[in-house]
N, C-alpha and C positions, 0 to 999 in steps of 0.2 A: 523710568522704570523703577532705575537704582539697582541695576543687576546687570553684569560682576561689580564688585568694589573694584574700584579702582587706584586706593591709597590707603594706606593705614595715619593713624595719628602718634606714631609710637616713634619715640626720637631715640636713636640707636645710639645715641651719646649718653643718656642720661642717666646721672647717678642712683642708687638704689639708694632707698632710705633705711633708717637702721632696722633691723627684724629682733628675732624671729618672724616670718608671716606664714598664717595657713597655707598649706600646699593643696592645687589642683592639679588634676591628671586628666588630659583632655584624651579623646578619641574619637576618630572620622571616619564618615559614612563611606561605604565599600565605594572602590574608585576615588577617593578623594584626596585629601593633603590635610598636612598638619594645620596648616593656617584657612582650611574651609572655614571656618566661623570665627575669626580672628578680630573682626569686630567685636564681640562676644568676650572672648579672650581678654581683649586691651581692655574692657572694662571691668574685669575682676582684676587685671592686674593695677589698673589705676585707682581700685578699692584695697590694696594691701593684701594682695593674693601672690604668691609663686604659680605661676600654672607652667605646666611641662606638657609637652605635645608631641608625638613623633609619626614623621611617617610609617603607617602600616607597611614595611617592603612586602612588595609584591601583589599589597592591594590598593596603590594609588593609582591616581589619576593617569601618571605619565605610563603607570602597567598597562591601565587601561587602554591606551591610544597605540602604546606600542603592541596588542593585542598577547598581552603576555600576561593577563590578571589572574590572581588565585581565585580559585571557586568561591562561591558562599557554600558554605559549608562548618561543620564543625571541629577542622583540623584547620580550617583558615584561622575559628574564633578562637583558638588554642594558642597557637603563633601569635595574633591580637594580645591575647592574655599575657604572653611571654615577654613582649615589647611593653605594655605596662609597667608592669614588675620592675622593667628591668631598670625603667626609669625614676623606681621609687630607691632600688638597690643603688642606684648611681650619687642618690642623695646621702646613703645612709653611708657606702664608703668608695668618695668620690675618685673617679678616674682621674687621668691627666688629662689638660686643657683646662678651661673656665667652669668645671664642674665644682672646686671647691669653692671658687668664692657663692656660686648659686646656692650649694649646700647650706654655705654659712648664713643663709638667709632663710632658711626654712624648719618649720617647725613639724616634725616629723609625727608628734602626736595629736597635731590636726590634720587631718590626710580627707581631701576629698575626690571623688570622681564623676565625670561627665562625659557624656559622648554624643553623635548622630547616626541617628541610623545603625547602620553595624555596630557604630561606636554604642551605643546605646545596650546591646546584648553586652558588648565587651567589656561597659562600665560594670552589668548587672553581673557577668562572673568574676571580675575583681573583686567586686564588694563582697562577694561569699566566698571566694577563694583566698584572698589577704584580708587578713585583721589589721592592717594599719588603715583601713578605709574608713572612716568616721560617719559618713555619709554620699547618697549616691544621684545621679542626677541622668535622666535619661530622657531622649528628646527621638520624636518621628520612628519610634519602635518597641513594641513589647519587648522587655528584659527578659523573661520566660516565653521561649519562642518554639513554638513545633518545629519550625524549619530547621532550628540550630539550637539542638538540645544541649543541656548544660547547668540552666539558671531555674533556679526552682525559688518563688518570690515566698514560701512558708520559711524558707531557709535567710532571709533579709530580714535582719531583725535593728538594723541601722535606719535612721532618718533616711526618706525616698522621695523625690521630685519626678514626677513621669508629666511629660508635656506631650499633649495631644494636637496636632497639625488636623484641623475637622475637613479640610480637601486634599487631603494626602492622599493622593492615588498610585504614589507609588507602593503602598504597602494595603489599600483600601479601605474599604469600613471595617471591613474584615478586621482588619491588622488593628483598627483603632477601638474596636467592640473588645480586640485582645486587650491592649493598652488599659482600657478602663476596668478588665477584670485581673488586670497584673496589679492596678494601684489599690483594690480592695482586699487584696489578700496576704500581704505583709503584716507581722505580727508587731512591728513597733510603727512608727508616725510616719504617715504617705500623706503625699497630695497628690493632685492632678489638676494641669492647667490645661485648658483645652482652650486654641487660638482659632478663630472663627476667618473663615476665606484665606486658612496657610495653607499653602503645598508644600512638600516634602523638601525644596530647597530655600523655602522662606526665609531660613535661619543660617543660609549659607551665601559666605562672601564670594563662592564660585557659582551661586546659580546662574543659570544661563548662559555658559561658559562654553559647552558643548552640548547637544541636542536631545543628552541623556540627562546635564542637568538643567531643563527648561521650567519641570513642572514646580511652581513658586515664583514663575519669573512672568507677567504679561499676561493675556488672559487665555481662557481655557474651558472645559465645559467641567461644571459640579459633577462629584462624584456623590455627592448627598442630595442631589436634585437631579437624577440623570438629562441629557437636553437642554439643560439653562445653562449661558454662557457667562462667564463674571471674569474678573479682576484679580487673581492672586494680590494676595497682603504682601507688598515688596520686600527685599531684605532689607531694603531703608528703614522701613518698620520691625520687620519681624527682630533684625538683629538685636535693636536695641532693647527688644521686649527681652530676648533672650538673655542679654547681659541682667537685666533690672532683675530678671529672677533667678538667675544663678547669684549675683552678688547678694539677695533678701535670702535665700537659702541657706547658702554657704556662712551667711552671715549668723545667721540664727543655729545652726547645726555645729557648726565648727568656732564660732567667735562667743558663742552665747547671747548672743543678742535675741531676747527674750519678743516672741511673735512678729519677728523683724519681714517673714514671707506674708503673714496674712493680713499687715498692716500696709502692703505695698500697693500702692494707687494705679491699678490697671486699666490699660484703655478699653473702651469699648468694643466688646468685640471676646474679650479672653475673662473667663473663668475660670475661677480657683478653689477648690474642693478638699477639703481634710477626709479623705477617704477610710484612715485606717488609724484606729484611736493612738494619743502618746502614752 
């Protein structure tokens, strides 16, 4: 089934190429970890992006296993926003340790943000509140969210890509309809990618690691056709797809590679629509 992932392709002693490179900050799902979508992140890094990802303290897989996880609310959302801004601050004024070498590779005039689930909402808030962010990608949750107030799509005038997971029974079809609505509202260029047979964790390297991380791994009942059994798009397919979408989107909107996203050769079952004008 390809879940969870058991290895990475990263070389821990590889030397960095000459920069500077565009920057992408990644925000993980609630009760997940910074490497939850490491396969997709590695794809970005291999294409010349500096990617920063932090564990959202209090809202990780380990906090959940310990029974001490923060609630899914706006107070936690604000903490997550602070985490993401701290990553960017550390590039502007590097603290001790290895930050100086990372900062030397980073082009802070070309910053993107990306997140999955609660990380999608976090990404939307970061894009709204921090003008260092020039493009934002959200996966598996509406950025403007009635359960987590703070983001207003009409205020997001930067390029956006929202990825909808069609069989996402974690947010249900109600949540997917909100993603579609979100994608139609921004004043700037916005795109919607819909991925057939994908569950909430079909784009996560930790899919299937615990019972709560199963949607997206193996068999289940369709939310779009109740009572019908099906097999989820496995992470072994979902993660490369997310990587390809993110590289093309950030190539276009941080590197200026014209129409990189719409020229992407997508697999059967994935549709890409431009939902708001350039």
